[in-house]
C-alpha positions in Angstrom: -9.1 -4.2 -4.1 -8.4 -2.7 -7.6 -11.1 -1.0 -9.5 -12.3 -2.4 -12.8 -9.5 -1.2 -15.0 -7.0 -3.8 -16.4 -4.0 -1.7 -15.0 -3.9 -0.7 -11.4 -4.1 3.0 -10.5 -1.5 4.7 -8.4 -4.0 4.6 -5.5 -4.6 0.9 -6.0 -0.9 0.2 -5.7 -0.6 2.4 -2.6 -3.5 0.4 -1.1 -1.7 -2.9 -2.0 1.5 -1.9 -0.3 -0.2 -0.7 2.8 -2.3 -3.9 3.0 0.9 -6.0 2.6 2.5 -4.2 5.5 -0.4 -4.3 8.0 1.2 -6.8 10.2 4.8 -6.0 9.3 6.6 -7.3 6.2 10.1 -7.5 4.9 10.8 -5.9 1.5 10.7 -9.1 -0.5 7.4 -10.1 1.0 5.9 -6.7 0.2 7.1 -7.0 -3.4 5.4 -10.4 -3.7 2.1 -9.4 -2.0 1.8 -6.1 -3.9 3.2 -7.4 -7.2 5.9 -4.9 -7.5 9.5 -5.0 -8.8 12.4 -3.6 -6.6 12.5 -0.2 -8.3 8.7 0.2 -7.8 9.0 -0.9 -4.2 11.7 1.7 -3.5 9.6 4.5 -5.0 6.4 3.6 -3.2 8.1 3.0 0.2 9.8 6.4 0.0 6.5 8.0 -0.9 4.5 6.3 1.8 7.1 6.9 4.5 7.2 10.6 3.4 3.4 10.9 3.9 3.6 9.1 7.2 1.5 6.1 6.0 4.3 3.6 6.4 7.2 3.2 8.8 10.3 1.0 8.8 11.4 -0.8 11.9 14.2 -3.4 12.0 14.1 -3.9 8.2 10.3 -4.5 8.2 7.6 -2.1 6.9 4.6 -1.4 9.0 1.4 0.4 8.1 0.9 3.4 10.5 -2.4 4.5 12.0 -2.6 7.2 9.3 -2.0 4.4 6.7 -4.9 2.4 8.1 -7.1 5.4 7.9 -6.1 5.8 4.2 -7.0 2.2 3.6 -10.4 2.5 5.2 -11.2 5.7 3.3 -10.0 4.1 0.0 -12.2 1.1 0.6 -15.2 3.3 1.2 -14.5 5.3 -1.9 -14.3 2.1 -4.0 -17.6 0.9 -2.6 -19.3 4.2 -3.4 -17.9 4.2 -7.0 -19.0 0.6 -7.6 -22.6 1.2 -6.5 
């Protein structure tokens, strides 16, 4: 759900990672779904785990309840900005 810029913002990328992990995803699948390279994936996963938005269980990443709240809030913000 990126905004209208050609390049994604930092928040757009965070949203893409969280969305990719909603039902649990292995690292390669997250990279594909969020369109990230390995170095970017490592940075974003560390950041999101640090904020409690993502967790790793059995080599799969899962969006936490706090992460789902972030996603809902971000979607609302994008809708408001596009009105």
